[in-house]
C-alpha positions, -999 to +999 in steps of 0.1 A: +035+157-293+003+151-271+006+151-233+035+130-222+042+110-253+060+125-285+061+109-319+089+112-344+088+098-380+122+092-400+113+084-436+140+070-460+140+065-498+151+027-493+149+001-468+176+001-439+178-017-406+183-002-370+201-006-337+193+012-305+212+020-274+206+042-241+233+064-224+230+084-190+241+119-177+224+130-196+196+102-205+199+098-245+185+074-268+206+068-296+194+051-328+216+041-357+198+037-392+222+014-411+224+020-449+210+052-456+227+092-451+213+121-431+195+138-467+175+164-455+175+156-419+186+190-399+217+184-378+191+192-343+157+199-343+145+214-309+115+197-296+110+207-260+079+183-251+078+167-222+100+135-233+124+150-257+145+184-253+160+178-292+170+158-318+205+155-332+215+135-364+244+130-385+267+110-409+278+086-384+301+063-405+305+056-440+311+024-461+285+015-448+264+046-444+251+048-410+228+077-399+229+085-360+199+099-342+204+111-309+169+119-287+177+138-257+154+125-232+135+143-207+117+136-174+128+096-173+109+090-209+106+053-218+110+047-258+091+023-280+107+017-320+089+001-349+095+000-387+070-001-415+064-034-436+083-021-462+115-009-443+115+025-454+099+045-425+109+043-382+085+055-358+100+059-323+074+073-296+089+086-264+068+084-234+063+094-197+056+060-180+028+059-154+051+043-123+023+045-096+008+011-107+043-005-112+047-011-078+020-032-067+025-069-059+063-065-062+089-080-035+115-056-027+143-065-004+155-032+009+191-036+029+206-008+054+237-013+056+262-024+084+245-024+121+261-034+157+288-044+162+303-031+129+285+006+125+304+010+090+323+043+085+322+067+110+321+107+102+345+133+118+313+148+133+305+113+146+279+101+126+273+065+122+266+048+086+246+020+101+224+047+119+217+070+084+214+037+063+183+027+084+169+058+090+168+059+051+160+022+043+128+023+067+115+056+049+122+035+015+100+009+031+073+033+037+072+047+006+074+014-012+044-004+007+024+027+003+024+021-034+014-012-030+047-032-026+056-056-001+091-054+016+116-072+031+135-054+052+171-071+059+180-055+092+149-036+111+169-026+141+203-021+158+218-054+156+236-064+123+229-090+100+256-112+084+260-102+048+249-138+037+220-136+062+209-106+040+204-120+008+193-155+023+162-131+034+158-121+001+162-151-021+141-172+006+109-144+002+116-146-041+122-107-040+120-093-073+152-067-066+176-063-035+185-029-028+213-022-003+219+013+013+254+028+022+275+058+028+310+058+012+342+069+030+375+077+018+407+091+034+405+118+013+379+142+031+375+165-006+360+135-025+324+132-023+294+123-048+268+093-052+275+061-071+257+033-071+272-003-076+264-036-095+279-070-098+314-069-113+313-108-124+299-122-156+270-101-173+246-127-175+207-116-174+209-111-137+236-082-140+222-067-170+185-062-150+212-049-120+226-024-145+193-013-158+179-008-122+214+008-107+210+031-137+173+043-130+184+048-089+213+067-097+199+088-124+171+101-098+196+102-070+222+127-086+193+148-101+176+153-066+207+148-041+227+174-063+259+158-052+289+143-078+275+120-102+301+092-099+281+066-120+273+033-117+303+013-105+312-025-108+325-044-079+328-083-063+304-070-029+289-098-009+252-090-014+254-084-054+270-114-055+248-139-042+214-124-045+193-145-070+176-112-082+190-081-099+209-060-072+221-028-064+246-012-039+238+023-034+266+045-022+246+083-018+271+106-002+307+103+016+304+099+052+342+114+054+335+143+036+322+168+065+297+190+041+280+159+031+282+145+067+257+176+079+237+169+047+232+132+055+218+143+087+193+164+079+156+152+072+157+168+036+185+145+027+166+111+042+135+120+025+149+130-011+175+101-008+144+076-001+121+090-030+146+090-054+155+054-044+115+048-047+114+066-081+142+048-100+124+013-086+093+027-104+108+032-132+127+001-138+095-017-128+073+002-153+103-004-183+096-040-181+059-040-174+059-018-206+087-038-226 
């Protein structure tokens, strides 16, 4: 390890191929080495660097042999993987991206859900969804602009904006991403938690990018809000369906849950949620920049 970068080298006695995938909650990089057995690799190696807590290995499959190597990632780490020319050595570098420069020049559409006359959901204490979403959207805007992004606000005041008008604004501005902010509600007042939605239609390139953006934002929200992690979900919401760019819809908390309704009315919640959304956006753009 050196600073915010950790290098892991796996050597084999014969050439092999590999595939990789990333899993969330907690963040893990999974690398499957095809055609080799674990040999002398330890089942678990404690690393405790800035990017990796431990590396776990196992004989994942026989006939054909697959050795699975799992990196338990820390701090929003990204990764680079390379293989030597003889196909016998795999090098994995995990690193903390510099997200500060990833916002510059980006156009980001921020959508505050609902408005007047449709306030969205209303909590038992009288909190209106439209008020919380607009407040947080404005905080997101300020944070993004301070980092060099251009922000398109679909709703800037009290009046409601039509669903198609929201994405029309983003599409016309050629926004790089679309982020819609909402509060959830359910007849069961005990339900609570945080979720992030992407379009449930055909998984084309735009939807795949939406999933990546959603995973980053959801991970940051759960990390700092401390609410139940409902995960990345799929739905046919109009703003997700009609946007030309990667789009997500964040359900930050349940307005129908009284403790969460009280929480969302605090500056602590609003600031933390805004910062998490901006951090997730930064991680998304940083990965694309370093890909």
